[in-house]
VMD Tcl script that builds the backbone (N, CA, C; Angstrom):
set m [mol new atoms 207]
animate dup $m
set s [atomselect $m all]
$s set {name element resname resid chain x y z} {
  {N N UNK 1 A 77.523 122.635 55.793}
  {CA C UNK 1 A 76.070 123.073 55.013}
  {C C UNK 1 A 76.957 123.232 53.090}
  {N N UNK 2 A 77.487 124.045 53.458}
  {CA C UNK 2 A 78.806 124.758 52.594}
  {C C UNK 2 A 79.672 123.654 52.234}
  {N N UNK 3 A 80.830 123.082 53.070}
  {CA C UNK 3 A 81.845 122.739 52.853}
  {C C UNK 3 A 81.022 120.964 51.703}
  {N N UNK 4 A 79.293 120.725 52.386}
  {CA C UNK 4 A 79.001 119.996 51.774}
  {C C UNK 4 A 78.699 120.104 50.096}
  {N N UNK 5 A 77.904 121.830 49.903}
  {CA C UNK 5 A 78.581 121.865 48.805}
  {C C UNK 5 A 79.322 122.035 47.498}
  {N N UNK 6 A 80.439 122.809 48.767}
  {CA C UNK 6 A 81.734 122.589 47.869}
  {C C UNK 6 A 82.102 121.412 46.946}
  {N N UNK 7 A 82.075 119.938 48.452}
  {CA C UNK 7 A 82.088 118.538 47.551}
  {C C UNK 7 A 81.378 118.096 46.763}
  {N N UNK 8 A 80.049 118.561 46.492}
  {CA C UNK 8 A 79.192 117.265 45.908}
  {C C UNK 8 A 79.479 118.246 44.238}
  {N N UNK 9 A 79.754 119.299 44.341}
  {CA C UNK 9 A 80.278 120.814 42.991}
  {C C UNK 9 A 81.209 119.749 42.731}
  {N N UNK 10 A 82.734 119.119 43.374}
  {CA C UNK 10 A 83.865 118.486 42.830}
  {C C UNK 10 A 83.184 117.359 42.521}
  {N N UNK 11 A 83.017 116.262 43.273}
  {CA C UNK 11 A 82.196 115.046 42.675}
  {C C UNK 11 A 81.926 114.708 41.387}
  {N N UNK 12 A 80.828 115.862 41.117}
  {CA C UNK 12 A 80.050 116.032 40.380}
  {C C UNK 12 A 80.825 115.990 38.600}
  {N N UNK 13 A 81.902 117.506 39.017}
  {CA C UNK 13 A 83.153 117.534 37.423}
  {C C UNK 13 A 84.123 116.490 37.972}
  {N N UNK 14 A 83.938 115.772 38.444}
  {CA C UNK 14 A 84.490 114.940 38.638}
  {C C UNK 14 A 83.748 113.256 38.084}
  {N N UNK 15 A 82.996 112.933 38.319}
  {CA C UNK 15 A 82.072 111.465 38.118}
  {C C UNK 15 A 81.884 112.353 36.144}
  {N N UNK 16 A 81.639 113.398 36.214}
  {CA C UNK 16 A 81.620 114.227 34.886}
  {C C UNK 16 A 82.731 113.653 33.505}
  {N N UNK 17 A 83.896 113.803 34.529}
  {CA C UNK 17 A 85.509 114.153 34.194}
  {C C UNK 17 A 86.010 115.953 33.369}
  {N N UNK 18 A 84.942 116.127 34.297}
  {CA C UNK 18 A 85.223 117.793 33.641}
  {C C UNK 18 A 86.824 118.274 35.125}
  {N N UNK 19 A 87.495 119.375 33.583}
  {CA C UNK 19 A 88.460 120.050 34.476}
  {C C UNK 19 A 89.074 120.947 34.017}
  {N N UNK 20 A 89.050 121.768 35.542}
  {CA C UNK 20 A 89.799 121.066 36.501}
  {C C UNK 20 A 88.392 121.402 37.538}
  {N N UNK 21 A 88.746 120.943 39.041}
  {CA C UNK 21 A 87.279 120.118 39.579}
  {C C UNK 21 A 87.224 120.197 40.703}
  {N N UNK 22 A 87.945 121.968 40.721}
  {CA C UNK 22 A 87.600 122.519 42.322}
  {C C UNK 22 A 86.080 123.568 41.874}
  {N N UNK 23 A 85.734 123.695 42.404}
  {CA C UNK 23 A 84.578 124.269 42.899}
  {C C UNK 23 A 84.640 126.402 42.668}
  {N N UNK 24 A 83.464 126.396 41.929}
  {CA C UNK 24 A 83.688 128.611 41.969}
  {C C UNK 24 A 82.895 128.659 43.100}
  {N N UNK 25 A 82.516 130.785 43.299}
  {CA C UNK 25 A 82.153 130.935 43.474}
  {C C UNK 25 A 80.631 130.896 43.054}
  {N N UNK 26 A 80.736 131.430 41.961}
  {CA C UNK 26 A 79.684 131.355 41.358}
  {C C UNK 26 A 78.952 130.036 41.157}
  {N N UNK 27 A 79.240 129.004 41.608}
  {CA C UNK 27 A 79.112 127.414 40.729}
  {C C UNK 27 A 77.991 127.413 42.632}
  {N N UNK 28 A 78.704 127.547 43.766}
  {CA C UNK 28 A 78.454 127.242 45.490}
  {C C UNK 28 A 77.759 128.354 45.910}
  {N N UNK 29 A 78.357 129.756 45.041}
  {CA C UNK 29 A 76.246 130.314 45.690}
  {C C UNK 29 A 74.642 130.361 45.132}
  {N N UNK 30 A 75.393 129.540 43.595}
  {CA C UNK 30 A 74.186 129.011 42.709}
  {C C UNK 30 A 73.084 128.179 43.581}
  {N N UNK 31 A 73.953 127.174 44.388}
  {CA C UNK 31 A 73.556 125.853 44.677}
  {C C UNK 31 A 72.985 126.235 45.990}
  {N N UNK 32 A 73.598 127.001 47.185}
  {CA C UNK 32 A 73.474 127.652 48.231}
  {C C UNK 32 A 72.275 128.121 47.497}
  {N N UNK 33 A 72.265 128.898 47.496}
  {CA C UNK 33 A 71.408 129.813 47.224}
  {C C UNK 33 A 69.601 128.635 47.258}
  {N N UNK 34 A 69.701 128.193 46.280}
  {CA C UNK 34 A 68.976 127.085 45.819}
  {C C UNK 34 A 68.703 126.109 47.052}
  {N N UNK 35 A 69.314 125.553 47.880}
  {CA C UNK 35 A 68.907 125.440 48.799}
  {C C UNK 35 A 68.586 126.384 50.337}
  {N N UNK 36 A 68.208 127.726 49.987}
  {CA C UNK 36 A 67.805 128.791 50.937}
  {C C UNK 36 A 68.333 129.828 51.714}
  {N N UNK 37 A 70.077 129.420 51.088}
  {CA C UNK 37 A 70.719 130.262 52.831}
  {C C UNK 37 A 71.278 132.114 51.542}
  {N N UNK 38 A 71.241 132.521 52.345}
  {CA C UNK 38 A 71.442 133.556 51.573}
  {C C UNK 38 A 73.096 134.433 51.114}
  {N N UNK 39 A 72.940 135.402 50.754}
  {CA C UNK 39 A 74.859 136.147 50.185}
  {C C UNK 39 A 75.046 136.390 51.730}
  {N N UNK 40 A 74.555 136.593 52.470}
  {CA C UNK 40 A 75.367 137.010 53.860}
  {C C UNK 40 A 76.142 135.036 54.129}
  {N N UNK 41 A 75.244 134.480 54.539}
  {CA C UNK 41 A 75.624 133.175 54.966}
  {C C UNK 41 A 76.700 132.525 54.543}
  {N N UNK 42 A 76.653 132.585 52.431}
  {CA C UNK 42 A 77.266 131.774 51.475}
  {C C UNK 42 A 78.940 132.976 51.747}
  {N N UNK 43 A 78.900 134.322 51.733}
  {CA C UNK 43 A 79.884 134.797 52.513}
  {C C UNK 43 A 80.782 134.186 54.076}
  {N N UNK 44 A 79.750 134.237 54.827}
  {CA C UNK 44 A 80.087 134.199 55.924}
  {C C UNK 44 A 81.207 132.904 56.284}
  {N N UNK 45 A 79.744 131.743 55.507}
  {CA C UNK 45 A 80.516 130.922 56.398}
  {C C UNK 45 A 81.838 129.984 54.647}
  {N N UNK 46 A 81.663 131.128 53.561}
  {CA C UNK 46 A 82.976 130.710 52.748}
  {C C UNK 46 A 84.572 130.831 54.376}
  {N N UNK 47 A 83.770 132.779 54.518}
  {CA C UNK 47 A 84.988 133.072 55.360}
  {C C UNK 47 A 85.680 132.605 56.637}
  {N N UNK 48 A 84.437 131.275 57.038}
  {CA C UNK 48 A 84.605 130.856 58.608}
  {C C UNK 48 A 85.805 129.529 57.735}
  {N N UNK 49 A 85.358 128.837 56.640}
  {CA C UNK 49 A 85.824 127.519 56.672}
  {C C UNK 49 A 87.689 128.410 56.137}
  {N N UNK 50 A 87.536 129.861 55.766}
  {CA C UNK 50 A 88.726 129.440 54.746}
  {C C UNK 50 A 89.561 130.147 56.351}
  {N N UNK 51 A 88.685 130.910 57.796}
  {CA C UNK 51 A 90.108 131.064 58.540}
  {C C UNK 51 A 90.240 129.546 59.516}
  {N N UNK 52 A 89.397 128.825 58.753}
  {CA C UNK 52 A 89.871 127.423 59.730}
  {C C UNK 52 A 90.713 126.998 59.371}
  {N N UNK 53 A 91.006 127.232 58.032}
  {CA C UNK 53 A 92.051 126.879 57.107}
  {C C UNK 53 A 91.860 125.248 56.124}
  {N N UNK 54 A 89.672 125.587 56.344}
  {CA C UNK 54 A 89.487 124.324 55.673}
  {C C UNK 54 A 89.494 123.772 53.841}
  {N N UNK 55 A 89.494 125.058 53.809}
  {CA C UNK 55 A 89.695 125.620 52.070}
  {C C UNK 55 A 90.556 126.653 51.822}
  {N N UNK 56 A 90.519 126.243 50.744}
  {CA C UNK 56 A 91.718 127.190 49.215}
  {C C UNK 56 A 90.675 127.625 48.397}
  {N N UNK 57 A 91.425 129.161 48.989}
  {CA C UNK 57 A 90.728 130.247 47.786}
  {C C UNK 57 A 91.982 130.168 46.897}
  {N N UNK 58 A 91.754 130.799 45.399}
  {CA C UNK 58 A 91.807 131.324 44.556}
  {C C UNK 58 A 91.256 132.390 43.597}
  {N N UNK 59 A 91.691 132.686 42.391}
  {CA C UNK 59 A 91.990 133.401 41.657}
  {C C UNK 59 A 92.171 132.576 40.447}
  {N N UNK 60 A 90.646 132.736 39.616}
  {CA C UNK 60 A 90.573 132.611 38.176}
  {C C UNK 60 A 90.671 133.739 37.232}
  {N N UNK 61 A 90.065 133.149 36.432}
  {CA C UNK 61 A 90.242 134.060 35.360}
  {C C UNK 61 A 88.844 135.445 35.464}
  {N N UNK 62 A 87.872 133.962 35.592}
  {CA C UNK 62 A 86.987 135.553 35.714}
  {C C UNK 62 A 86.041 134.646 37.225}
  {N N UNK 63 A 86.992 134.606 38.344}
  {CA C UNK 63 A 86.218 133.882 39.002}
  {C C UNK 63 A 86.853 134.138 40.718}
  {N N UNK 64 A 86.430 133.316 41.570}
  {CA C UNK 64 A 87.314 132.656 42.379}
  {C C UNK 64 A 86.937 130.906 42.028}
  {N N UNK 65 A 88.276 130.147 42.617}
  {CA C UNK 65 A 87.763 128.879 42.614}
  {C C UNK 65 A 87.930 128.755 44.612}
  {N N UNK 66 A 87.136 127.348 45.036}
  {CA C UNK 66 A 87.164 127.538 46.786}
  {C C UNK 66 A 88.000 125.747 46.406}
  {N N UNK 67 A 88.734 125.759 46.631}
  {CA C UNK 67 A 88.988 123.420 46.761}
  {C C UNK 67 A 88.717 123.400 48.200}
  {N N UNK 68 A 88.724 122.207 48.509}
  {CA C UNK 68 A 88.226 121.601 49.913}
  {C C UNK 68 A 89.952 121.116 49.746}
  {N N UNK 69 A 90.371 121.502 50.986}
  {CA C UNK 69 A 92.295 120.690 52.071}
  {C C UNK 69 A 91.452 119.520 52.767}
}
mol reanalyze $m
mol bondsrecalc $m
mol representation Tube
mol addrep $m
């Protein structure tokens, strides 16, 4: 579910020619909340994806970026 949300955000940004195309935690969180996920679900899901090596996470100026590997 979270992986699909990240891919949706990335695809939307690419389609609209917005750079950088990575998803931020705030964007993922907002979209996940609109789909009925809790804060704990989002954090745990992102942690699982990170530990499995499926996503890359790093710092931006005001947030964290999330990129599918």
